[in-house]
Each structure stands twice: as structure tokens, then as C-alpha cells.
C-alpha positions in Angstrom: 57.9 117.9 22.9 55.5 118.5 25.7 56.4 118.6 29.4 54.4 116.8 31.7 54.5 117.3 35.4 53.8 114.2 37.4 52.1 114.1 40.9 50.3 111.7 43.1 47.2 112.6 44.9 47.6 111.8 48.9 43.9 111.4 50.4 45.3 111.9 53.8 46.4 115.0 53.4 44.8 116.1 50.2 47.7 117.1 48.7 49.2 116.5 44.9 52.7 115.2 45.8 55.7 115.5 43.3 57.1 112.7 41.9 60.0 114.0 41.2 61.8 115.0 45.1 62.2 118.4 43.7 58.8 119.1 42.6 56.8 121.0 45.7 53.6 119.6 46.9 50.3 121.8 46.2 46.7 121.2 47.9 44.2 119.4 45.4 40.8 120.3 45.9 37.6 118.4 44.9 38.7 114.7 45.6 37.1 112.4 48.0 37.9 108.8 48.5 35.9 106.5 50.6 37.7 103.2 50.5 35.7 99.8 50.9 32.5 101.5 50.5 31.0 97.8 49.5 32.0 94.9 51.0 33.2 91.7 48.6 29.7 90.2 48.9 27.8 93.5 47.9 30.4 93.7 44.7 29.7 90.4 43.9 26.2 90.6 44.0 26.0 94.0 42.0 28.4 92.4 39.3 26.2 89.4 39.1 23.1 91.4 38.6 25.1 93.9 35.6 26.1 90.6 34.1 22.7 89.7 33.8 21.6 93.0 31.8 22.6 93.3 28.4 25.9 95.3 28.1 26.4 97.9 24.9 29.5 98.7 23.1 30.7 101.9 23.7 33.6 104.1 22.9 37.6 103.0 23.3 36.7 99.6 23.9 34.0 99.8 26.8 30.9 98.5 27.7 28.2 100.2 29.1 24.6 100.1 30.7 22.7 103.7 31.0 20.0 104.4 33.5 18.9 107.8 33.0 17.1 110.4 30.6 17.7 110.4 27.0 20.2 113.6 26.4 21.3 115.5 23.5 23.5 117.6 24.7 24.2 119.5 21.9 20.7 120.8 21.4 20.0 120.8 25.1 17.3 118.5 24.9 16.1 116.1 27.6 13.4 113.5 27.6 12.2 110.7 29.7 12.5 108.3 27.0 12.6 104.8 28.2 14.0 106.0 31.5 12.4 103.5 34.2 14.6 104.6 37.1 17.7 103.6 38.8 18.2 99.9 39.5 17.2 98.6 42.9 20.7 97.3 44.2 21.5 100.9 44.2 18.9 102.1 46.4 21.2 101.0 49.6 24.2 102.4 48.3 22.9 105.9 47.8 21.5 105.7 51.3 25.1 104.8 52.4 26.3 107.8 50.3 24.4 110.1 52.9 26.9 109.1 55.9 29.2 111.3 54.2 29.1 115.1 54.7 30.6 116.0 51.0 27.3 113.9 49.7 24.7 115.8 51.8 21.6 115.8 49.8 23.1 113.9 46.7 20.1 113.0 44.4 21.0 110.8 41.7 19.1 111.3 38.6 21.5 108.8 36.3 23.7 105.8 36.7 25.9 104.7 33.9 28.0 101.5 34.7 31.2 101.0 32.5 33.1 97.8 31.5 36.5 97.8 31.3 38.4 94.9 30.1 42.4 95.2 28.6 41.8 92.7 25.8 39.6 95.5 24.2 42.2 97.9 24.9 39.3 99.8 27.4 40.1 103.4 28.1 38.3 107.0 28.8 40.1 110.0 27.4 40.7 113.1 29.0 37.2 115.2 29.5 35.2 117.4 31.5 31.5 116.2 32.2 28.8 118.3 31.2 27.5 120.6 33.6 24.4 122.1 31.8 22.3 119.2 33.1 24.6 117.2 35.5 25.4 118.9 38.9 28.2 119.5 41.3 29.3 116.1 42.2 29.9 112.9 40.1 30.0 109.8 42.2 31.8 106.6 41.0 32.3 103.2 42.5 35.0 101.2 41.5 34.8 97.6 41.1 36.7 94.2 40.4 40.4 95.8 40.2 42.4 98.6 41.4 42.9 101.2 38.7 44.3 105.1 38.4 42.0 108.3 37.9 44.5 110.5 35.9 43.4 114.3 36.3 45.0 116.6 34.2 45.5 120.4 33.4 46.9 121.2 29.8 47.7 125.1 30.9 49.8 124.1 33.7 50.0 125.7 37.1 52.2 129.0 36.5 51.8 130.1 40.0 53.6 127.1 41.3 56.2 127.3 38.1 54.9 124.5 36.4 54.4 125.2 32.8 53.8 122.3 30.4 51.0 120.2 31.5 50.2 118.5 35.1 49.0 115.3 35.7 47.6 114.0 39.0 47.3 110.4 39.7 44.5 109.5 42.1 44.7 105.7 43.0 41.4 104.0 43.1 41.3 101.0 45.4 38.5 98.2 44.4 35.6 98.8 46.0 36.2 102.3 46.8 33.8 105.4 46.2 35.4 108.5 44.7 34.0 112.0 44.4 34.6 114.4 41.9 33.7 118.2 42.9 34.7 121.8 42.9 37.9 122.3 40.6 38.7 118.6 40.2 35.1 118.5 38.7 35.2 121.8 36.8 38.8 122.4 35.9 40.9 119.6 35.8 39.8 116.8 33.2 39.8 113.1 34.2 40.9 109.9 32.2 41.7 106.5 32.5 44.3 105.3 30.3 45.0 101.9 28.9 48.1 101.3 30.8 46.1 101.4 34.2 43.6 98.6 33.3 45.3 95.2 33.8 42.4 93.0 34.3 38.6 93.8 34.3 37.3 96.8 36.0 33.5 97.8 36.1 32.6 101.2 37.4 28.8 102.7 38.3 29.3 106.5 37.9 25.9 108.9 39.8 25.2 112.1 38.5 23.1 114.6 40.2 20.9 117.5 38.5 22.2 120.9 37.9 20.6 124.3 39.4 18.4 124.5 36.1 16.7 121.4 36.9 16.4 122.0 40.7 13.6 124.1 42.5 13.8 127.8 41.2 15.7 126.7 37.9 14.1 127.1 34.4 13.5 123.4 34.2 12.5 122.5 37.4 9.5 120.6 36.3 11.1 118.4 34.3 14.0 118.0 37.0 11.4 116.6 39.6 9.5 114.2 36.9 13.2 112.5 36.2 13.7 112.4 39.9 10.7 110.9 40.9 11.5 108.3 38.5 15.1 107.7 39.2 14.6 107.3 42.7 11.9 104.6 42.6 15.0 102.4 42.1 13.2 99.8 39.7 14.9 100.5 36.6 16.4 98.4 33.7 19.1 99.8 31.2 17.6 102.2 28.5 
């Protein structure tokens, strides 16, 4: 049977704290949490706007709305497709993100809204986001309910004497913003488990471009075109 070591992320100390009293804490880098990033009024406005658009069925019981280019990750192909930009209400949120040094220079080129409901068994399995197209920072706004983001490392942390899988639970309060970068972005997988969806939860995840699509990169021209569309903030779901 697979051994799993459970830790809880403490945003103040930025440590993963062992749930077992005998388990030592360790620094957990690459997670930034901004509580009350949006107000109750803004949350209501955002959800109302989303629910006026069409939600498409997605995997694992989720529904989604995509604002971004058409991508074939297997063939590494990107095209504009029906992409018309990020939604209007996101403009003020992106401007607010710039108040945080962790998000300096963040230019989102894609926004994905996801709708989780316990009656549909909604969840998302442990995964690493693509790093060919998407850049260093993944930014998510959590709405309608608290939940837990589970970070996992299958190979353990042998340098700390932790053989077997290691899980770090990151508590996401309602209306918070969370950023994953560095090790939490590239080494640790992240997931939302079914047991952590108790009532409806909606989130918006924003992604930036990788170096290949930025000035000096091989596909800089395409990247500039996509950013020009994204940041007009006049988009509808594709």
C-alpha cells in the first residue's frame, strides 16, 4: 500500500506543516495567497456575467468557459481561432494583480472559468500545466466556496526522510487569489479532489505566455498577436 505523508500549507510562514506531530515542517516555495482579492459584490457580478454565457461540459464533472487561442498541445500548434480577448470584467482584476510583486509584468493571454458542483462529482486530477505555451505563473481566483488545492509529489522527499507520496493541502478561502510558480508550478502536481467540493465552486485561471512566445522567442510575433487580442478585454467564450 502506498504511503502518503500529509502536510498543510501555512501562508504566513510559507511552510508545509506536518499533520503528524512527528513530521518535520519544510519550506514550500512557489505558492502565493491573496485573501479577499475580490469583494462580495465583485464575486456576485462575476458569477452573474459567467452564468449569462454558455457553460460547456468538461472532464471529471466540471463545466468550463475558455477565453484563449485554439491549441493542440500534442502537435504544438497554436492559432487564433475564435479568440476575441479576455472578458471585460477581468480588466480591473488584472490591473489589481499588479499591486503584488509576485505578479509584476503578468500579462494573461488565456482565461479559463471552471464550474465545480458536488452533484456532478466535479474534480480535477493531479497534473502539471503545460509549460511549452504557458509561462511561469498560474493565477486562480476562487469563488463561491472555500476549497482545498492538493499539491502532490509522487517520488517523496528522500532528503527529508519522506519516502512515498507527499501531499501538501493548500486551503483556498472564498474570494482569494492563488499563484503557483517555481517548484509548485513545475515539480509539484496540483489537484482538486471530489471530497473538497461541498457546494458550488467557480474559479477563473489566468495563464501567461512562455518565453518562446515573448520578445526574443521563436514565436514572438504570434505571441504579440495573441496578447494584443487578449488584452483588449472585449472577449466572449470560444
